[in-house]
C-alpha positions as CSV (number, residue, x, y, z in Angstrom):
1,M,18.1,11.1,8.9
2,A,16.9,14.5,7.7
3,N,13.4,13.5,7.0
4,T,10.4,12.1,8.8
5,V,10.5,8.3,9.6
6,N,7.8,6.5,11.4
7,T,8.4,3.0,12.7
8,L,6.1,0.2,14.0
9,S,7.6,-2.8,15.7
10,G,6.5,-6.4,15.0
11,R,5.0,-6.4,18.5
12,Q,2.9,-3.4,17.7
13,L,1.7,-5.1,14.5
14,E,0.4,-7.9,16.7
15,Q,-1.1,-5.6,19.3
16,F,-3.0,-3.6,16.6
17,H,-4.0,-6.8,14.8
18,I,-2.4,-5.6,11.6
19,V,-2.3,-8.5,9.0
20,S,-1.8,-6.6,5.7
21,P,0.4,-3.6,4.7
22,K,-2.6,-1.3,4.1
23,E,-3.6,-1.5,7.7
24,I,-0.5,0.3,8.9
25,A,-2.0,3.5,7.5
26,A,-4.4,3.9,10.4
27,F,-1.4,4.3,12.8
28,V,1.1,6.3,10.8
29,P,0.4,10.0,10.4
30,G,-0.1,11.3,6.8
31,V,-0.5,7.8,5.3
32,T,-3.7,6.5,3.7
33,A,-4.5,3.2,2.2
34,V,-7.7,1.7,0.8
35,N,-8.5,-1.5,-1.1
36,A,-9.8,-1.0,-4.6
37,V,-11.6,-3.8,-6.5
38,S,-11.1,-7.2,-4.9
39,G,-8.5,-6.1,-2.3
40,S,-5.4,-7.4,-3.9
41,T,-4.6,-4.0,-5.3
42,P,-4.3,-1.6,-2.2
43,I,-3.9,2.0,-3.0
44,F,-1.3,3.8,-0.8
45,S,-0.5,7.4,-0.4
46,I,2.0,9.3,1.8
47,R,1.1,13.0,2.3
48,G,-1.3,12.7,-0.6
49,I,1.2,11.2,-3.0
50,G,0.6,7.8,-4.5
51,L,-1.2,6.4,-7.5
52,D,-5.0,6.3,-7.2
53,D,-5.3,3.6,-9.9
54,Y,-7.2,0.4,-9.3
55,I,-5.5,-1.4,-12.2
56,G,-2.8,-3.8,-11.0
57,T,-0.2,-2.8,-13.7
58,N,0.7,0.6,-12.3
59,M,3.3,1.5,-9.8
60,G,2.6,4.1,-7.2
61,G,4.7,7.1,-6.1
62,I,5.7,5.1,-3.0
63,G,8.4,2.4,-2.9
64,I,7.5,-0.6,-0.9
65,Y,10.4,-2.9,0.0
66,Q,10.2,-6.4,1.6
67,D,13.4,-7.4,3.2
68,G,15.3,-5.0,1.0
69,V,13.8,-6.0,-2.3
70,F,11.6,-3.6,-4.2
71,A,8.0,-4.7,-4.7
72,P,6.7,-2.5,-7.5
73,Y,3.1,-3.7,-7.8
74,P,0.4,-4.0,-5.1
75,V,-0.3,-7.7,-5.7
76,L,3.2,-8.5,-4.5
77,Y,2.5,-7.2,-1.0
78,N,-0.3,-9.8,-0.5
79,G,0.0,-12.3,2.3
80,Q,3.5,-11.5,3.6
81,M,2.8,-9.4,6.7
82,Y,3.8,-12.0,9.4
83,D,6.9,-12.7,11.5
84,V,7.8,-9.0,11.0
85,Q,10.6,-7.2,12.9
86,T,9.8,-3.6,11.9
87,V,7.9,-1.6,9.4
88,S,9.4,1.9,8.7
89,V,7.8,4.7,6.7
90,E,10.1,7.2,5.2
91,K,8.5,10.4,3.8
92,G,9.4,12.6,1.0
93,P,11.4,11.9,-2.3
94,Q,13.6,8.8,-2.0
95,G,16.2,7.0,-4.0
96,F,19.4,8.7,-2.8
97,E,20.5,5.9,-0.4
98,Y,19.0,2.8,-1.9
99,G,16.4,1.5,-4.4
100,R,14.2,3.3,-6.9
101,S,13.3,7.0,-7.2
102,T,10.0,7.8,-5.6
103,T,8.1,11.0,-5.1
104,G,6.1,10.2,-1.9
105,G,8.4,8.0,0.2
106,S,9.0,4.4,1.0
107,I,7.6,1.7,3.2
108,N,10.2,-0.9,4.4
109,V,9.0,-4.2,5.8
110,E,11.7,-6.2,7.6
111,S,11.0,-9.8,8.7
112,V,12.6,-11.4,11.7
113,K,16.0,-12.8,10.6
114,P,17.6,-16.1,11.4
115,S,19.8,-16.1,14.5
116,S,22.2,-18.5,16.3
117,K,19.7,-19.6,19.0
118,F,17.0,-22.3,18.7
119,G,13.5,-20.9,19.2
120,G,10.3,-19.7,17.7
121,F,6.6,-19.3,18.4
122,L,3.2,-20.7,17.6
123,N,0.1,-18.5,17.5
124,W,-3.6,-19.5,17.0
125,G,-6.5,-17.1,16.9
126,Y,-10.2,-17.3,16.4
127,S,-12.4,-14.3,15.6
128,S,-15.6,-13.1,14.0
129,Y,-17.2,-14.9,11.1
130,N,-15.6,-18.2,12.0
131,T,-12.1,-16.9,11.2
132,N,-9.2,-19.1,12.2
133,T,-5.6,-17.7,12.1
134,G,-2.5,-19.8,12.5
135,K,1.0,-18.3,12.6
136,G,4.4,-19.6,13.6
137,A,8.1,-19.5,13.2
138,I,11.0,-21.8,14.1
139,N,14.6,-20.8,14.2
140,V,17.2,-23.5,13.9
141,P,21.0,-23.2,13.9
142,I,22.1,-25.9,11.4
143,T,25.8,-25.4,12.0
144,D,28.0,-22.8,13.6
145,H,27.8,-20.7,10.4
146,I,24.4,-21.6,8.9
147,F,21.1,-20.6,10.5
148,N,17.6,-21.1,9.3
149,R,14.2,-19.6,10.1
150,F,10.9,-20.9,8.7
151,S,7.7,-18.9,9.2
152,F,4.1,-19.2,8.1
153,S,0.7,-17.6,8.2
154,Y,-2.7,-19.1,7.3
155,I,-6.0,-17.2,7.7
156,K,-9.3,-18.8,6.8
157,G,-12.8,-17.5,7.6
158,D,-16.3,-17.1,6.3
159,G,-17.6,-14.0,4.5
160,W,-19.2,-11.1,6.4
161,Q,-21.2,-9.8,3.5
162,H,-24.7,-11.3,2.7
163,D,-26.3,-11.4,-0.7
164,V,-29.9,-10.0,-0.4
165,N,-31.3,-12.5,-2.9
166,T,-29.0,-15.6,-3.2
167,H,-27.9,-15.5,0.5
168,K,-24.4,-16.3,-0.5
169,L,-21.5,-14.9,1.6
170,Y,-18.7,-12.6,0.3
171,G,-15.6,-11.2,1.8
172,A,-14.3,-14.6,3.0
173,Q,-10.6,-15.1,3.7
174,D,-8.4,-18.0,2.6
175,I,-4.8,-16.9,2.4
176,L,-1.5,-18.8,3.0
177,G,1.9,-17.3,3.4
178,L,5.2,-19.2,3.7
179,R,8.7,-17.9,4.1
180,N,12.1,-19.6,4.6
181,Q,15.3,-17.7,5.4
182,T,18.7,-19.1,5.6
183,R,21.7,-17.1,6.8
184,F,25.2,-18.2,5.8
185,D,28.1,-16.6,7.8
186,L,30.8,-16.9,5.2
187,D,33.4,-15.5,7.6
188,D,33.5,-13.0,10.5
189,R,32.8,-10.1,8.1
190,S,30.6,-11.6,5.3
191,S,27.1,-13.0,5.4
192,L,24.6,-14.2,2.8
193,L,20.8,-14.3,3.4
194,L,18.6,-16.5,1.2
195,N,14.9,-15.7,1.3
196,I,12.3,-18.0,-0.4
197,H,8.7,-17.1,0.0
198,Y,5.2,-18.1,-1.3
199,T,1.7,-16.7,-1.1
200,R,-1.6,-18.3,-2.1
201,D,-5.0,-16.5,-1.9
202,R,-8.3,-18.2,-2.6
203,G,-10.6,-15.9,-0.7
204,T,-13.9,-14.5,-1.9
205,P,-13.7,-10.9,-2.8
206,M,-15.8,-8.3,-1.1
207,S,-18.5,-6.7,-3.1
208,P,-19.4,-3.0,-3.1
209,Q,-22.9,-1.7,-2.7
210,D,-24.8,0.1,-5.5
211,T,-27.1,2.5,-3.7
212,N,-29.3,4.0,-6.4
213,V,-29.4,1.9,-9.5
214,D,-32.9,0.5,-8.7
215,Q,-34.2,4.1,-8.3
216,M,-32.6,5.1,-11.6
217,N,-34.4,2.1,-13.4
218,N,-37.7,2.5,-11.6
219,V,-37.6,-1.0,-10.2
220,P,-38.1,-2.3,-6.6
221,V,-35.1,-2.0,-4.3
222,G,-33.0,-5.1,-4.3
223,T,-33.6,-5.9,-8.0
224,Y,-30.1,-4.8,-9.2
225,G,-28.6,-3.0,-6.2
226,V,-29.3,-2.7,-2.5
227,G,-30.7,0.8,-2.1
228,P,-29.6,3.8,-0.1
229,N,-30.6,2.4,3.3
230,A,-29.3,-1.1,3.1
231,K,-27.6,-2.9,6.0
232,N,-23.8,-2.5,6.0
233,N,-23.3,-6.2,5.1
234,A,-25.9,-6.3,2.3
235,V,-24.7,-6.9,-1.3
236,N,-26.3,-7.9,-4.5
237,V,-24.0,-10.1,-6.6
238,G,-26.7,-12.3,-8.1
239,S,-25.4,-15.0,-10.4
240,N,-22.2,-13.0,-11.2
241,R,-19.0,-14.8,-10.6
242,A,-16.9,-13.4,-7.7
243,S,-13.8,-15.3,-6.8
244,R,-10.1,-15.0,-6.2
245,D,-7.3,-17.3,-7.3
246,E,-3.9,-15.9,-6.7
247,N,-0.5,-17.4,-6.1
248,G,3.1,-16.5,-6.4
249,G,6.5,-16.4,-4.8
250,G,10.1,-15.6,-5.3
251,V,13.7,-15.7,-4.1
252,G,15.7,-12.9,-2.5
253,L,19.5,-12.9,-2.0
254,N,21.1,-10.4,0.3
255,F,24.9,-10.2,0.7
256,T,26.7,-8.0,3.3
257,R,30.5,-7.5,3.6
258,R,32.0,-5.4,6.3
259,F,35.4,-3.7,5.8
260,D,37.5,-1.6,8.2
261,W,36.5,1.4,6.2
262,G,32.8,0.7,5.3
263,T,30.1,-1.8,4.4
264,F,29.0,-3.2,1.1
265,T,25.4,-4.4,0.7
266,S,23.8,-6.2,-2.3
267,A,20.0,-7.1,-2.5
268,T,18.7,-9.2,-5.4
269,G,15.2,-10.6,-5.9
270,I,13.0,-12.2,-8.4
271,D,9.3,-12.8,-8.0
272,F,6.5,-14.5,-10.0
273,Y,2.8,-13.9,-9.5
274,R,-0.4,-15.1,-11.1
275,R,-4.0,-13.8,-10.7
276,S,-7.4,-14.8,-12.0
277,N,-9.9,-12.7,-10.0
278,Y,-13.5,-12.0,-10.7
279,D,-14.9,-8.7,-9.2
280,N,-18.4,-7.5,-8.8
281,Y,-17.1,-4.0,-9.4
282,D,-20.4,-2.5,-10.3
283,G,-22.1,-3.7,-7.1
284,E,-25.1,-4.9,-9.1
285,S,-26.6,-8.3,-9.8
286,V,-26.3,-7.7,-13.6
287,N,-23.3,-7.1,-15.7
288,V,-22.8,-3.3,-16.0
289,G,-19.1,-3.1,-15.2
290,D,-17.8,-6.3,-13.6
291,Y,-14.2,-7.4,-14.1
292,H,-12.0,-10.4,-14.6
293,W,-8.3,-9.7,-13.8
294,N,-6.2,-12.3,-15.5
295,D,-2.5,-11.6,-15.5
296,T,1.0,-12.9,-14.8
297,Y,3.9,-10.9,-13.3
298,I,7.6,-11.4,-13.5
299,V,9.6,-8.9,-11.4
300,Q,13.3,-8.7,-10.9
301,S,15.5,-6.1,-9.1
302,H,19.0,-5.6,-7.9
303,D,20.4,-2.9,-5.6
304,M,24.0,-2.7,-4.3
305,H,25.6,0.1,-2.4
306,L,28.7,1.0,-0.4
307,R,28.7,3.0,2.8
308,T,31.9,4.5,4.2
309,T,33.2,7.3,6.4
310,I,36.1,9.4,5.3
311,A,38.2,11.4,7.8
312,K,35.5,11.0,10.5
313,R,33.6,13.8,8.8
314,L,32.2,12.6,5.5
315,H,29.6,9.8,5.5
316,L,29.3,8.6,1.9
317,T,26.9,6.2,0.2
318,V,27.3,5.2,-3.4
319,G,25.1,2.7,-5.2
320,V,23.5,1.4,-8.3
321,Y,20.0,0.0,-8.9
322,E,18.4,-2.0,-11.7
323,S,15.0,-3.6,-12.2
324,Y,13.0,-5.3,-14.9
325,D,9.4,-6.4,-14.9
326,K,6.9,-7.8,-17.3
327,I,3.1,-8.2,-17.1
328,D,1.0,-10.2,-19.6
329,G,-2.6,-9.7,-19.0
330,A,-6.2,-10.0,-20.3
331,Y,-8.6,-7.7,-18.4
332,T,-12.2,-8.3,-19.2
333,S,-15.1,-5.9,-18.4
334,Y,-18.5,-7.6,-18.4
335,R,-21.1,-5.1,-19.7
336,S,-23.9,-7.2,-21.2
337,F,-26.7,-5.5,-19.3
338,L,-25.4,-2.0,-20.1
339,L,-24.8,-2.8,-23.8
340,G,-28.0,-4.8,-24.2
341,G,-26.6,-8.1,-25.4
342,P,-25.6,-11.5,-24.0
343,D,-21.9,-11.1,-24.9
344,G,-21.3,-7.4,-24.1
345,N,-17.7,-7.9,-23.0
346,L,-14.6,-5.8,-23.6
347,T,-11.2,-7.3,-23.1
348,D,-7.8,-5.6,-23.0
349,R,-5.1,-8.0,-24.0
350,F,-1.7,-6.6,-23.5
351,S,2.0,-7.0,-22.6
352,Q,3.8,-4.4,-20.6
353,Q,7.5,-4.2,-19.9
354,N,9.5,-1.8,-17.7
355,L,13.2,-1.3,-17.2
356,S,14.7,1.0,-14.6
357,T,18.3,1.8,-13.7
358,G,19.8,4.3,-11.4
359,L,23.1,5.6,-10.0
360,Y,23.0,7.4,-6.7
361,V,25.2,9.1,-4.2
362,N,24.4,10.5,-0.7
363,T,26.8,12.5,1.6
364,V,26.5,13.7,5.2
365,T,29.3,16.1,6.0
366,N,30.0,17.3,9.6
367,I,30.8,21.0,9.1
368,V,31.2,21.9,12.8
369,K,30.2,20.1,15.9
370,G,26.5,19.3,15.8
371,L,25.9,20.7,12.2
372,D,25.7,18.3,9.2
373,F,25.4,19.2,5.6
374,I,23.4,16.6,3.5
375,A,23.7,16.3,-0.2
376,G,22.5,13.6,-2.5
377,G,22.0,13.0,-6.2
378,R,20.6,10.4,-8.6
379,L,20.6,9.7,-12.3
380,S,17.8,7.5,-13.4
381,Y,17.0,5.9,-16.7
382,D,13.6,4.3,-17.4
383,E,12.0,2.5,-20.3
384,R,8.3,1.8,-20.5
385,G,6.7,-0.3,-23.2
386,F,3.1,-1.3,-23.8
387,H,1.7,-3.5,-26.6
388,G,-2.0,-4.3,-26.8
389,G,-5.5,-3.0,-26.7
390,T,-9.2,-3.5,-26.1
391,H,-11.4,-5.8,-28.2
392,D,-15.1,-5.9,-28.6
393,D,-15.6,-9.5,-27.8
394,G,-19.3,-9.8,-28.8
395,G,-19.3,-7.1,-31.4
396,L,-22.1,-5.1,-29.7
397,L,-20.2,-1.8,-30.2
398,T,-18.7,-2.4,-33.6
399,G,-21.0,-5.0,-35.1
400,V,-17.9,-7.3,-35.6
401,P,-17.2,-9.8,-32.8
402,G,-13.6,-9.6,-31.6
403,S,-12.8,-6.4,-33.5
404,S,-10.3,-3.9,-32.0
405,L,-11.6,-0.8,-30.2
406,S,-8.2,0.5,-29.2
407,Y,-4.6,-0.4,-29.8
408,L,-1.3,0.9,-28.6
409,N,2.2,-0.2,-29.5
410,S,4.4,2.3,-27.6
411,N,7.8,2.6,-26.0
412,H,9.1,5.6,-24.0
413,T,12.6,6.2,-22.6
414,Y,13.9,9.0,-20.5
415,E,16.5,10.1,-18.1
416,R,16.1,12.2,-14.9
417,W,18.4,13.9,-12.5
418,T,17.1,14.3,-9.0
419,G,18.8,15.7,-5.9
420,K,18.5,16.6,-2.3
421,V,20.3,19.1,0.0
422,G,19.7,19.9,3.6
423,L,21.1,20.8,7.0
424,R,20.7,18.9,10.3
425,Y,21.7,20.4,13.6
426,T,21.9,18.4,16.8
427,I,21.0,20.6,19.7
428,V,21.8,18.1,22.4
429,P,22.3,14.3,22.0
430,G,18.9,12.9,20.9
431,T,17.5,16.2,19.8
432,F,17.9,17.7,16.3
433,V,16.3,20.0,13.8
434,Y,16.6,19.7,10.0
435,G,15.6,21.4,6.8
436,T,15.7,19.9,3.3
437,I,15.0,20.7,-0.4
438,S,14.6,17.7,-2.7
439,N,13.1,16.7,-6.0
440,G,11.8,13.3,-7.1
441,Y,10.0,11.8,-10.0
442,K,7.8,8.8,-10.7
443,A,8.0,6.9,-13.9
444,G,5.4,7.3,-16.7
445,S,2.4,5.0,-16.8
446,Y,-0.1,3.3,-19.1
447,F,-3.8,2.6,-18.2
448,A,-4.5,-1.0,-19.0
449,G,-8.2,-1.1,-18.3
450,P,-10.6,-2.4,-20.9
451,V,-12.0,0.9,-22.2
452,S,-13.8,1.7,-25.4
453,S,-11.7,4.8,-26.4
454,P,-8.2,4.5,-27.9
455,S,-7.1,7.7,-26.2
456,A,-7.8,6.3,-22.8
457,L,-4.8,4.0,-23.2
458,D,-2.4,6.9,-23.9
459,Y,0.9,7.1,-22.1
460,V,0.9,9.5,-19.1
461,R,4.2,11.3,-18.8
462,P,6.4,11.1,-15.6
463,E,5.4,12.9,-12.5
464,N,7.8,15.4,-11.0
465,L,7.9,16.8,-7.5
466,I,9.8,19.5,-5.6
467,A,9.7,19.1,-1.8
468,Y,10.5,21.5,1.0
469,E,10.5,20.2,4.5
470,V,11.6,21.3,8.0
471,G,11.3,19.3,11.1
472,A,12.5,18.3,14.6
473,K,12.9,15.2,16.6
474,S,13.7,14.8,20.3
475,S,14.3,11.8,22.5
476,L,14.3,12.7,26.2
477,F,14.7,11.0,29.6
478,H,16.4,7.9,28.2
479,D,13.8,7.5,25.4
480,K,10.9,7.8,27.8
481,V,9.6,10.9,25.9
482,I,9.9,11.0,22.0
483,L,8.5,14.0,20.1
484,E,8.6,14.4,16.3
485,G,7.1,17.1,14.0
486,S,7.5,18.4,10.5
487,L,6.1,21.0,8.0
488,F,6.3,20.4,4.3
489,D,5.4,22.0,1.0
490,Y,5.2,19.9,-2.2
491,E,4.9,21.3,-5.8
492,Y,3.9,18.9,-8.5
493,H,4.3,19.0,-12.2
494,N,2.3,16.5,-14.3
495,R,0.7,14.8,-11.3
496,Q,-0.7,11.4,-12.3
497,T,-4.1,10.7,-11.1
498,L,-7.4,8.9,-11.8
499,F,-10.3,10.7,-13.6
500,V,-13.8,9.7,-14.5
501,A,-14.4,10.3,-18.2
502,E,-17.2,9.8,-20.7
503,M,-16.3,7.0,-23.2
504,P,-17.8,6.0,-26.6
505,G,-20.8,3.7,-26.3
506,N,-22.5,5.8,-23.6
507,I,-20.1,4.4,-21.1
508,T,-18.7,6.1,-18.0
509,S,-15.2,4.8,-17.0
510,L,-12.1,5.6,-15.1
511,S,-8.8,6.4,-16.8
512,L,-5.4,7.8,-15.9
513,G,-4.4,11.3,-16.7
514,P,-2.2,14.3,-15.6
515,I,-2.8,17.4,-13.6
516,P,-0.3,20.0,-15.1
517,R,0.3,21.7,-11.7
518,A,-0.7,20.9,-8.1
519,R,0.5,21.6,-4.6
520,T,0.3,20.0,-1.2
521,R,1.1,21.6,2.1
522,G,0.8,20.3,5.6
523,G,2.3,19.2,8.9
524,E,2.6,16.2,11.2
525,L,3.2,15.8,14.9
526,S,3.6,12.7,16.9
527,G,4.6,11.9,20.5
528,T,5.3,8.8,22.7
529,L,5.5,8.6,26.4
530,H,7.1,5.3,27.5
531,N,6.9,4.3,31.1
532,L,7.0,7.9,32.2
533,V,4.2,6.8,34.5
534,P,5.2,3.3,35.6
535,N,3.6,0.6,33.3
536,L,1.9,3.2,31.0
537,D,2.6,3.8,27.3
538,L,0.9,6.6,25.5
539,N,1.2,7.5,21.8
540,G,-0.6,10.1,19.7
541,S,-0.1,11.4,16.1
542,F,-1.8,14.1,14.1
543,A,-1.5,15.1,10.4
544,Y,-2.8,18.0,8.3
545,L,-2.9,18.0,4.5
546,D,-4.0,20.7,2.1
547,G,-3.7,19.2,-1.4
548,R,-4.9,21.4,-4.3
549,S,-4.9,21.3,-8.0
550,I,-3.4,24.6,-9.3
551,S,-4.5,23.8,-12.9
552,S,-8.0,23.1,-14.1
553,V,-8.7,20.0,-16.1
554,T,-11.7,19.5,-18.4
555,N,-10.5,16.4,-20.4
556,I,-7.9,13.7,-20.6
557,S,-6.6,12.9,-24.1
558,G,-9.6,14.6,-25.5
559,L,-12.1,12.6,-23.4
560,P,-14.5,14.9,-21.5
561,L,-14.6,14.4,-17.8
562,L,-17.9,13.5,-16.1
563,S,-17.3,16.6,-13.9
564,N,-14.7,19.2,-14.6
565,V,-11.8,19.8,-12.2
566,D,-11.5,23.5,-11.3
567,A,-8.4,25.2,-10.2
568,H,-7.9,24.9,-6.5
569,S,-10.0,21.7,-6.3
570,A,-8.9,19.2,-3.7
571,L,-6.6,16.4,-4.6
572,P,-7.5,12.7,-4.1
573,F,-6.2,10.7,-1.2
574,A,-5.4,13.8,0.8
575,P,-7.7,13.9,3.9
576,R,-7.5,17.3,5.5
577,F,-7.1,16.0,9.1
578,S,-6.2,12.7,10.5
579,W,-5.1,11.5,13.9
580,S,-4.6,8.3,16.0
581,A,-3.8,7.5,19.6
582,Y,-3.3,4.4,21.8
583,A,-2.7,3.7,25.4
584,R,-1.2,0.5,27.0
585,Y,-1.2,-0.1,30.7
586,G,0.4,-3.1,32.5
587,I,-1.0,-4.5,35.7
588,D,1.0,-6.9,37.8
589,L,-0.9,-9.9,39.0
590,I,-0.1,-12.6,41.5
591,H,2.5,-15.3,41.0
592,N,4.6,-13.3,38.4
593,Y,1.7,-12.9,35.9
594,R,0.9,-9.7,34.2
595,A,-2.1,-8.3,32.4
596,T,-2.0,-5.5,29.8
597,V,-4.9,-3.4,28.7
598,Q,-4.8,-1.5,25.4
599,V,-7.1,1.1,23.9
600,N,-6.6,2.6,20.4
601,Y,-8.5,5.0,18.2
602,T,-8.0,6.3,14.7
603,W,-9.8,9.0,12.7
604,K,-9.4,10.2,9.1
605,D,-11.2,13.0,7.4
606,N,-13.2,12.4,4.2
607,M,-11.2,12.6,1.0
608,L,-11.6,12.3,-2.8
609,V,-10.7,9.1,-4.5
610,A,-10.9,10.2,-8.1
611,L,-11.2,13.5,-9.9
612,G,-14.1,14.5,-12.1
613,D,-16.3,12.0,-10.1
614,P,-19.2,13.6,-8.1
615,N,-19.5,10.3,-6.2
616,G,-15.8,9.8,-5.5
617,Q,-15.6,10.9,-1.9
618,T,-15.2,8.8,1.3
619,S,-16.8,9.3,4.6
620,K,-15.0,10.4,7.7
621,I,-13.5,7.1,8.9
622,S,-13.0,6.2,12.5
623,S,-12.3,3.0,14.4
624,M,-11.8,2.2,18.1
625,G,-10.2,-1.0,19.3
626,M,-9.4,-2.7,22.7
627,R,-7.2,-5.5,23.6
628,L,-6.5,-7.4,26.9
629,E,-3.5,-9.6,27.3
630,V,-2.6,-12.0,30.1
631,G,0.6,-14.1,30.6
632,P,3.6,-14.7,32.7
633,K,6.2,-12.0,33.0
634,T,8.7,-14.3,31.3
635,G,6.8,-13.9,28.1
636,K,6.6,-17.7,27.6
637,W,3.0,-17.4,26.5
638,T,0.2,-14.9,26.2
639,A,-3.5,-15.1,25.9
640,A,-5.4,-12.1,24.4
641,V,-9.0,-11.0,23.6
642,Y,-9.6,-8.1,21.3
643,V,-12.2,-6.1,19.5
644,D,-11.6,-4.0,16.3
645,N,-14.0,-1.3,15.2
646,M,-15.7,-1.7,18.6
647,L,-18.3,1.0,17.8
648,N,-19.2,-0.9,14.6
649,K,-18.8,2.1,12.3
650,H,-19.9,1.7,8.7
651,G,-18.2,4.5,6.9
652,N,-17.7,4.5,3.1
653,T,-14.0,3.8,2.5
654,Y,-14.1,4.0,-1.3
655,S,-16.9,5.2,-3.6
656,Y,-17.2,6.0,-7.3
657,T,-19.6,6.4,-10.2
658,G,-20.4,3.2,-12.0
659,S,-20.5,2.7,-15.8
660,D,-24.3,3.4,-15.8
661,N,-23.8,6.6,-13.7
662,S,-25.1,4.9,-10.5
663,R,-23.3,5.3,-7.1
664,V,-21.1,2.5,-5.9
665,Q,-19.4,2.2,-2.5
666,Y,-17.2,0.0,-0.3
667,L,-17.8,0.1,3.5
668,Q,-15.7,-0.5,6.6
669,T,-15.2,-4.0,7.8
670,P,-17.7,-4.4,10.7
671,R,-17.0,-5.0,14.4
672,W,-14.5,-7.8,14.8
673,V,-14.1,-9.8,18.0
674,G,-11.4,-12.4,18.6
675,C,-8.9,-14.1,20.8
676,D,-5.2,-15.1,20.3
677,L,-3.0,-17.7,22.0
678,R,0.7,-17.4,21.6
679,Y,3.4,-19.8,22.8
680,N,7.1,-18.9,22.6
681,F,9.8,-21.5,22.7
């Protein structure tokens, strides 16, 4: 490939105690991920490109695929990170070899597939805050041509946050994931894979901390918020409802046919998901800006492509993509304390529908020995529709209960051509350099939050990107030394991002808007030493990002920003520096047993999370972990103890200005100690 690809194996996911897609960001250079609101809407970015929107109806600039099926919304990633074979992160504009057009890249999660041998595993773990984890898989050959693999994951634990007044716990886990895959070998060249999966999440959402609302209202600390010097686990939810009730599932069908001259692949999926979540988004014991996310998702996609080689020089991929999704929702913002009445609620009732299609082609032509010319193109068609608006439930703003504050009935269609050209030169087998120029685009968006201004619902036009990248990769000494590095320069037009704006009714709120022009430059470097010193594995990665707004922004759709964005201001979700490293050392014990010690450390610079928000900046986030495994060399079983965030750091991972202009923040999960027992059969 002529672009940067970082891969984590399923074994590494276990070793790093990664249980959700967002946690891979700590170990992949240039990737950031944070949880906004309750945690079911993680915000991803690759090299500063994503969509920093906490509303669950918007797609990011990153394509996330689960077993080849596109998952357009963050809620669809929930609860499926188990029994995984690999996770690969491709960087830069995508959509020329499979799937949708994206500006930032793609994350591909591949689960372990059914095989012809009976086997599986059982895993039980116990960790901090009375957290029990059960995982397992069983692979059964039903006939000589039908093979089945069933896997599951269940995590249940108490909350780690403590309400300073009611003493209730928040941040509890109760999440179940089920997956069944059946492989049908139709003949010696054709196979069909049926994937049926389900997720249920009934945990208790984490609550943020409000650090200065008590001071603003001249009341004792702990009345509404927790104050600036509160313990990291202190929250103030009061009698507000904070709960999560999510469930959903779907079916995927993958067909592969091998010919003498190429391979045909088809991936089809349909998923359904339902949420009813209550968030203490304002971090206060009163209703200033709390939310109820009540929505239903239907998501369908189909991708099919043909790969072939012509005259041993031209490698050709031709494909077509189609997807349709619909979201029906009612998002309520509880603002009774802010608006001075018992029924100060605003509710956005809406229906959103999206249709996407694309034709794509990608070629790799061997010009001379070692030199390949890469060219790809894509024609995309997208249709976006939104019908709905915000209602003043109690009439505190308009004087008429249930009256409309904003309404939008809009439909937008557009086509886009995107392309990619590049050169790749193989110096020696396993070592190559490359350079590419590509462009990508991200579909337009609507902001579905319950806001008091009609213009805050306005359609935000598609985001366009031109990307320049050069890089090199080398695998030496039979893969004992792997080095990879890249430099890139991205130019944005109409970059979609989140702003903090002043709304009618003396309300401060987030909304989506564009930056006319922006730019991100940077570089990445990673290296792995595998068994160069016997029994020792070392890995390190480093990333540098310089994301800047070229244009200034003072308003979005006529709404003034809480703080103007000047030209050359930093872009959100683009930490200047980040790095990670780990070391694993194996020690041979008596009687064919082996112990393995692992140490890992991650660090990310502070970054903005929204523009126009004086409080929208994170801390520098670091975390150190250790793990000790013991088991027979046969791998029949392993026992492990581990600690995450060993130094018990309490950095601010996501912060913002609340609707009453107070400061709200989410903090790192505290030190987490646990043990795992795994038995393979």
